VEXDREN-2710 file (C-alpha; in Angstrom, 1 decimal):
% VEXDREN-2710
k/r/px/py/pz
1/MET/17.7/103.6/-59.8
2/THR/18.0/100.7/-57.3
3/ASP/14.6/99.4/-58.4
4/ASP/15.6/99.6/-62.0
5/LEU/18.8/97.7/-61.4
6/ALA/16.8/94.9/-59.5
7/VAL/14.5/94.6/-62.5
8/ARG/17.4/94.3/-64.9
9/GLU/19.1/91.6/-62.8
10/HIS/15.8/89.7/-62.5
11/VAL/15.5/89.8/-66.3
12/GLN/19.1/88.5/-66.7
13/VAL/18.8/85.5/-64.4
14/SER/15.2/84.5/-65.3
15/PRO/15.1/81.7/-67.8
16/SER/13.4/82.5/-71.1
17/PRO/10.2/80.6/-72.0
18/SER/12.0/78.9/-74.8
19/ALA/14.8/77.7/-72.4
20/SER/12.1/76.3/-70.0
21/GLY/10.5/74.5/-72.8
22/VAL/13.8/72.9/-73.9
23/GLY/14.4/71.9/-70.3
24/ARG/11.0/70.2/-70.1
25/GLN/11.5/68.5/-73.4
26/ARG/14.9/67.1/-72.3
27/ARG/13.4/65.8/-69.0
28/HIS/10.6/64.2/-71.0
29/LEU/13.1/62.6/-73.4
30/GLY/15.2/61.5/-70.5
31/PHE/12.2/59.8/-68.8
32/VAL/11.3/58.0/-72.0
33/GLY/14.9/57.0/-72.5
34/ALA/14.9/55.4/-69.1
35/LEU/11.5/53.9/-69.3
36/VAL/12.1/51.8/-72.4
37/PRO/15.2/49.8/-71.1
38/VAL/13.7/49.4/-67.7
39/SER/10.4/48.1/-69.2
40/LEU/12.4/45.7/-71.4
41/VAL/14.2/44.2/-68.4
42/VAL/11.0/44.0/-66.3
43/LEU/9.2/42.1/-69.0
44/SER/12.0/39.7/-69.7
45/SER/12.3/39.1/-66.0
46/LEU/8.7/37.8/-66.0
47/ALA/9.5/35.1/-68.5
48/PRO/10.3/32.4/-65.9
49/VAL/7.0/33.2/-64.2
50/VAL/4.7/32.9/-67.2
51/GLY/6.7/30.1/-68.8
52/PRO/8.0/29.6/-72.4
53/ASP/4.9/27.8/-73.8
54/LEU/3.5/30.1/-76.5
55/ALA/0.2/28.1/-76.4
56/HIS/-0.5/30.1/-73.2
57/ARG/-1.7/33.6/-73.6
58/PRO/0.6/35.3/-71.0
59/ALA/3.7/34.0/-72.8
60/ARG/2.5/35.4/-76.1
61/ILE/1.6/38.8/-74.5
62/LEU/5.1/39.0/-72.9
63/LEU/6.9/38.2/-76.1
64/ALA/4.7/40.6/-78.1
65/GLY/5.4/43.3/-75.5
66/LEU/9.1/42.9/-75.8
67/ALA/8.9/43.1/-79.6
68/VAL/6.7/46.2/-79.5
69/LEU/9.1/48.0/-77.1
70/THR/12.1/47.1/-79.2
71/LEU/10.3/48.3/-82.4
72/PHE/9.4/51.6/-80.6
73/ALA/13.0/52.1/-79.6
74/ALA/14.2/51.5/-83.2
75/VAL/11.6/53.9/-84.6
76/ALA/12.4/56.5/-81.9
77/GLY/16.0/56.4/-83.0
78/ARG/17.4/54.9/-79.7
79/PRO/20.0/52.4/-80.8
80/SER/21.1/51.6/-77.2
81/SER/17.6/50.5/-76.2
82/THR/17.1/48.7/-79.5
83/GLN/20.2/46.6/-78.9
84/LEU/19.1/45.6/-75.5
85/GLY/15.5/44.9/-76.7
86/LEU/16.8/42.7/-79.5
87/GLY/19.0/40.7/-77.2
88/LEU/16.3/40.2/-74.5
89/THR/13.6/39.5/-77.1
90/ALA/15.8/36.9/-78.8
91/THR/16.5/35.2/-75.5
92/VAL/12.8/34.9/-74.6
93/ALA/11.9/33.9/-78.1
94/ALA/14.6/31.2/-78.3
95/ASP/13.4/29.8/-75.0
96/SER/9.9/29.5/-76.5
97/LEU/10.7/28.4/-80.0
98/LEU/13.8/26.1/-79.8
99/PRO/13.0/22.4/-79.7
100/TRP/13.0/21.0/-76.2
101/GLN/16.3/19.2/-76.8
102/LEU/18.0/22.6/-77.4
103/ALA/16.0/24.8/-75.1
104/TRP/18.2/24.0/-72.0
105/TRP/19.8/27.1/-70.5
106/PRO/22.2/28.6/-71.4
107/LEU/21.5/28.0/-75.1
108/PRO/18.5/30.5/-75.3
109/GLY/20.7/33.0/-73.6
110/LEU/23.5/32.3/-76.1
111/VAL/21.1/33.1/-78.9
112/GLY/20.1/36.4/-77.2
113/VAL/23.8/37.4/-76.6
114/ALA/24.6/36.6/-80.2
115/VAL/21.8/38.8/-81.5
116/TYR/22.8/41.6/-79.0
117/LEU/26.4/41.6/-80.2
118/LEU/25.3/41.6/-83.8
119/ALA/23.0/44.5/-83.1
120/ARG/25.8/46.4/-81.4
121/THR/28.1/45.8/-84.4
122/LEU/25.4/47.0/-86.9
123/THR/24.3/50.1/-84.9
124/GLY/27.6/51.7/-83.7
125/GLY/28.9/49.1/-81.3
126/GLN/32.5/50.1/-82.0
127/GLU/32.1/53.5/-80.4
128/GLU/33.8/54.1/-77.1
129/SER/30.5/54.6/-75.2
130/HIS/29.3/51.2/-76.4
131/ARG/32.6/49.3/-75.8
132/THR/32.6/50.1/-72.1
133/GLY/29.9/47.6/-71.4
134/LEU/32.0/44.7/-72.6
135/ARG/35.5/45.6/-71.3
136/LEU/37.5/42.9/-69.5
137/GLY/38.6/45.3/-66.7
138/ARG/41.3/44.8/-64.1
139/LEU/42.4/41.7/-62.3
140/ALA/44.9/42.9/-59.7
141/ALA/45.4/41.6/-56.2
142/ALA/42.3/43.4/-54.8
143/GLU/40.0/41.9/-57.5
144/ILE/41.5/38.4/-57.0
145/TRP/40.7/38.6/-53.3
146/MET/37.2/39.8/-54.0
147/VAL/36.7/36.9/-56.5
148/ALA/37.9/34.4/-53.8
149/GLY/35.6/35.9/-51.3
150/VAL/32.6/35.7/-53.6
151/VAL/33.4/32.1/-54.6
152/LEU/33.9/30.8/-51.1
153/THR/30.8/32.5/-49.8
154/SER/28.6/31.3/-52.7
155/ALA/30.0/27.7/-52.5
156/SER/29.2/27.6/-48.8
157/VAL/25.7/28.8/-49.3
158/LEU/25.1/26.3/-52.2
159/LEU/26.3/23.4/-50.1
160/VAL/23.9/24.3/-47.3
161/PHE/21.1/24.9/-49.8
162/SER/21.7/21.5/-51.5
163/ARG/21.1/19.8/-48.1
164/VAL/17.7/21.3/-47.9
165/ALA/16.8/21.4/-51.6
166/PRO/18.9/19.1/-53.7
167/PRO/19.1/19.8/-57.5
168/ARG/16.2/18.6/-59.5
169/ILE/17.3/15.9/-61.9
170/GLY/15.3/16.1/-65.1
171/THR/15.7/14.7/-68.6
172/GLY/18.5/17.2/-69.4
173/ALA/20.7/16.0/-66.5
174/SER/19.9/12.3/-66.6
175/PHE/22.5/11.7/-69.3
176/LEU/25.2/12.5/-66.8
177/THR/24.9/9.0/-65.3
178/ILE/26.3/7.4/-68.5
179/LEU/29.3/9.6/-68.9
180/THR/32.8/8.5/-68.0
181/PRO/34.7/10.5/-65.4
182/TRP/36.8/12.4/-67.9
183/ALA/33.7/13.1/-70.0
184/LEU/32.1/14.5/-66.8
185/VAL/35.0/16.8/-66.2
186/ILE/34.9/18.1/-69.8
187/ALA/31.1/18.5/-69.6
188/GLY/31.4/20.4/-66.3
189/VAL/34.1/22.7/-67.4
190/ALA/32.3/23.4/-70.7
191/PHE/29.0/24.1/-68.9
192/ALA/30.7/26.4/-66.4
193/LEU/32.6/28.4/-69.0
194/LEU/29.6/28.8/-71.4
195/ASN/27.0/29.4/-68.7
196/ALA/29.1/32.0/-66.9
197/LEU/30.0/33.7/-70.2
198/VAL/26.3/34.0/-71.4
199/GLU/25.0/35.2/-68.0
200/GLU/27.8/37.8/-67.5
201/LEU/27.4/39.2/-71.0
202/LEU/23.7/39.4/-70.6
203/PHE/23.3/40.7/-67.0
204/ARG/26.6/42.4/-66.0
205/GLY/27.2/43.3/-69.6
206/ALA/24.1/44.3/-71.5
207/VAL/21.6/44.9/-68.8
208/LEU/23.9/46.6/-66.3
209/HIS/25.5/48.8/-69.0
210/HIS/22.3/50.1/-70.5
211/LEU/20.4/50.5/-67.2
212/GLY/23.5/52.3/-65.9
213/HIS/22.9/55.1/-68.4
214/ALA/19.2/55.3/-67.6
215/LEU/19.2/54.8/-63.8
216/GLY/22.7/55.3/-62.5
217/ARG/25.3/52.7/-61.7
218/TRP/24.2/51.4/-58.3
219/THR/20.5/51.4/-59.1
220/ALA/21.4/49.4/-62.3
221/VAL/23.3/46.9/-60.1
222/VAL/20.2/46.3/-58.0
223/ALA/18.0/46.1/-61.1
224/GLN/20.2/43.6/-62.9
225/ALA/20.5/41.5/-59.8
226/LEU/16.7/41.3/-59.5
227/ALA/16.5/40.2/-63.1
228/PHE/19.3/37.7/-62.5
229/GLY/17.4/36.4/-59.5
230/MET/14.2/35.9/-61.4
231/LEU/16.1/33.8/-64.0
232/HIS/16.8/31.2/-61.2
233/LEU/13.1/30.7/-60.3
234/ASN/13.3/27.4/-62.2
235/GLY/17.0/27.0/-62.2
236/TYR/19.4/26.2/-59.4
237/PRO/19.2/27.4/-56.7
238/TYR/15.4/27.3/-57.4
239/GLY/12.2/28.6/-56.0
240/PRO/11.6/31.8/-54.0
241/VAL/14.7/31.1/-51.8
242/GLY/16.7/30.5/-54.9
243/VAL/15.6/33.8/-56.4
244/GLY/16.7/35.6/-53.2
245/LEU/20.1/33.9/-53.1
246/ALA/20.7/34.6/-56.8
247/PHE/19.7/38.2/-56.3
248/VAL/22.4/38.6/-53.6
249/TYR/24.9/36.8/-55.8
250/GLY/24.0/39.1/-58.7
251/MET/24.6/42.1/-56.4
252/LEU/28.0/40.7/-55.5
253/LEU/28.9/40.1/-59.2
254/GLY/27.6/43.6/-60.1
255/ALA/29.7/45.2/-57.4
256/LEU/32.7/43.2/-58.6
257/ARG/31.9/44.4/-62.2
258/LEU/32.0/48.0/-61.1
259/ARG/35.1/47.6/-58.9
260/SER/37.1/45.8/-61.6
261/GLY/35.8/48.0/-64.4
262/GLY/35.0/45.0/-66.6
263/LEU/33.6/41.5/-67.0
264/LEU/36.7/39.3/-66.4
265/ALA/36.6/39.2/-62.6
266/PRO/32.9/38.5/-62.3
267/TRP/33.2/35.9/-65.1
268/ILE/35.9/34.0/-63.2
269/ALA/33.9/34.1/-60.0
270/HIS/30.9/32.8/-61.9
271/VAL/32.8/30.0/-63.6
272/LEU/34.1/28.7/-60.3
273/THR/30.6/28.9/-58.7
274/ASP/29.0/27.1/-61.7
275/LEU/31.6/24.3/-61.2
276/VAL/30.3/23.9/-57.7
277/ILE/26.7/23.7/-59.0
278/PHE/27.7/21.1/-61.6
279/VAL/29.3/18.9/-58.9
280/LEU/26.1/19.2/-56.9
281/ILE/24.1/18.1/-59.9
282/VAL/26.3/15.2/-60.6
283/SER/26.2/14.1/-57.0
284/ALA/22.4/14.2/-57.0
285/ALA/22.2/12.3/-60.3
286/THR/24.6/9.5/-59.5
END
């Protein structure tokens, strides 16, 4: 009788073949669901390495890869990955296709953010699970102190970096020398507000939100910081050191995004840091 009871208990707790099959299918779908957004972010992060010139084969392959992954997500019925893919593909495509007079960052990113927001609106962006990625969040005393700490730290690092590697003054920044002081103030504030808005919506908004569902919150913070760092390969701070500094800064902004529950606190920190960068650029140009 004891043996018979043991058999019955074993039968009750053992999963059925159909349940095991469902579990494997769910794990497979979960892996695919994580692989697509991660691949999109990895490919878009390579854009500064291969360059925007579509006359070169690597640039064409990268843009085609982003388009294929986005199409796959759409056909597979994954609106979240489709939204992210459209935004990242539009950013890389705008950087390649816009005339050089308009291809200065953050305009390509602004195109990508606009496409991403439109895709969210058309594919269920008003649902609660989608709105969480674009919340403003809290700005209490703790968050204000964190913002101050991030800004003071980043400003100090940028001042030291500028002594070793001053900003590169190209065609885009040379016009600063002909602006009046008030025009410089307006241009600096406009640049800081827009650049910070685009990069926060793109990295601490879209990338962090979608990778958070696929990888978990803190792994997503690291991933978006890596992508943010790669963006600065040819920006400021630039070069391999600039990528490392921007990665650490992206980690701080990502942590601030999680701590505050929204984009307002990291955006304010980013605006103030970009004002420091603008002052450094003006100082180097004049």
